[in-house]
C-alpha positions, -999 to +999 in steps of 0.1 A: -799+295+486-790+331+478-755+326+493-748+296+469-761+316+439-738+345+449-708+322+451-715+307+417-719+342+402-686+353+417-668+323+403-683+328+368-674+365+368-639+358+380-633+333+352-647+357+327-624+385+339-594+362+339-602+350+304-605+386+291-572+396+308-554+364+297-524+374+275-519+358+241-488+336+238-472+318+208-489+286+199-468+262+177-483+236+154-482+220+120-506+213+092-509+179+075-524+168+042-521+143+013-493+164-003-458+175+005-464+210-007-473+225+027-455+259+024-472+292+023-506+284+039-520+314+057-528+311+094-550+339+106-562+347+142-598+356+135-599+377+168-568+398+163-563+394+125-527+385+132-514+364+103-486+339+098-476+314+071-465+278+072-429+267+064-419+240+040-427+212+065-461+228+074-450+243+107-464+276+120-463+298+151-489+325+159-499+346+189-532+334+204-550+323+235-577+298+244-610+307+228-594+323+197-602+309+163-574+301+138-583+302+101-562+282+077-565+294+041-547+285+008-554+281-029-547+243-028-566+236+005-601+241+016-605+267+043-604+253+079-613+269+112-600+257+146-613+269+179-583+268+203-585+252+237-562+253+266-549+218+258-538+230+223-511+252+239-495+223+258-498+198+230-463+194+215-479+176+184-507+201+177-516+193+141-544+206+119-553+184+090-563+202+058-582+188+028-570+196-007-592+214-032-602+192-062-604+211-094-628+194-119-621+199-156-652+208-176-638+197-209-607+180-223-598+185-259-573+161-275-558+174-307-538+153-332-506+171-342-491+142-361-492+162-393-467+187-379-433+183-396-405+204-411-425+207-444-457+218-428-438+244-407-421+258-438-386+248-426-379+229-458-397+230-492-424+204-498-410+193-531-375+187-518-362+152-525-360+130-494-329+108-490-325+076-470-293+074-450-274+054-477-287+077-504-275+107-485-240+093-483-240+085-520-253+120-528-227+136-507-199+115-522-209+122-559-224+157-558-204+185-575-198+215-552-191+245-574-183+267-543-159+242-528-128+262-539-145+295-545-120+323-539-090+303-549-099+307-586-119+333-605-155+321-606-147+292-582-141+256-593-156+222-590-147+199-560-125+169-569-140+147-542-165+129-566-135+119-588-115+106-559-145+087-546-150+071-580-113+061-585-111+047-549-142+025-553-161+044-526-188+054-550-194+018-561-195+007-525-220+034-516-242+023-546-243-012-532-253+001-498-282+020-514-293-012-532-291-033-500-310-006-481-338-005-507-341-043-505-344-042-467-371-016-469-390-037-495-386-067-472-401-049-443-430-036-464-436-072-477-435-087-442-459-060-430-484-067-458-483-105-455-479-128-425-458-159-422-490-179-424-498-165-459-464-176-472-466-211-457-503-221-460-514-199-489-484-199-512-471-233-499-435-221-494-417-242-468-411-222-436-373-226-439-374-211-474-397-181-467-369-156-461-352-167-493-384-163-512-388-128-499-353-119-512-362-135-545-394-114-547-378-081-539-351-087-565-379-085-591-382-049-603-417-053-615-428-067-582-412-039-561-430-013-582-463-029-574-453-035-538-444+002-534-478+012-548-495-003-517-519-022-540-523-054-519-545-071-545-520-067-574-491-074-550-507-107-539-514-117-575-478-112-587-465-127-554-484-159-563-468-161-597-433-156-582-441-183-557-448-208-585-415-200-601-396-201-568-409-235-560-399-248-594-363-235-587-364-253-553-375-285-569-346-284-594-321-276-567-333-303-544-330-331-570 
């Protein structure tokens, strides 16, 4: 009995001595997670404090031996500890899976910055006239520029472009563009305020004549003033009067 106990004791002591004298070798592995950002994760041997970092694909190599503990640490991952076994050193696909750290927001504040524009930022004056595209073309073509020829004559002179534009008919053409643009804007405003159903069922305008009635309405200066005031009640009242007149015109034309 004592001989058997002695043999077991010798074997245990032998393995212990062998384990303590075992040299550390490089162990190669990779980390894996639910992200492609695997670079820069610290790999630390807790026994020797030797440190390595992972590459872009998560690969690492560090000196260790069976029984050592590897600590994986990073800002984006939860700390993980792995106790190495003999099999890990012969495993060509030694992989350590890491879990990402989930950061919970305590509060989310949504601000409305729709009021920010060139005027509120002080880039342009608040009382500056705003031009549409057609109005800007007309203004450019007709505006007098007293500095256009400054330096050629004492005190400068006035640009002749407005005169040329007037004689060539360009000014008249641009005025027509402005008028057409205004009508289109009023048409969009009218269609936004009233649906097709209102024109057909409420005003009794035949569906095929609704577009013509809209043009007829925006040709009326009194109506466009009220329409532009955004007073729907007054606009609807005058629109009803115009509808009566428009249907009378249709009745005469269709005789």
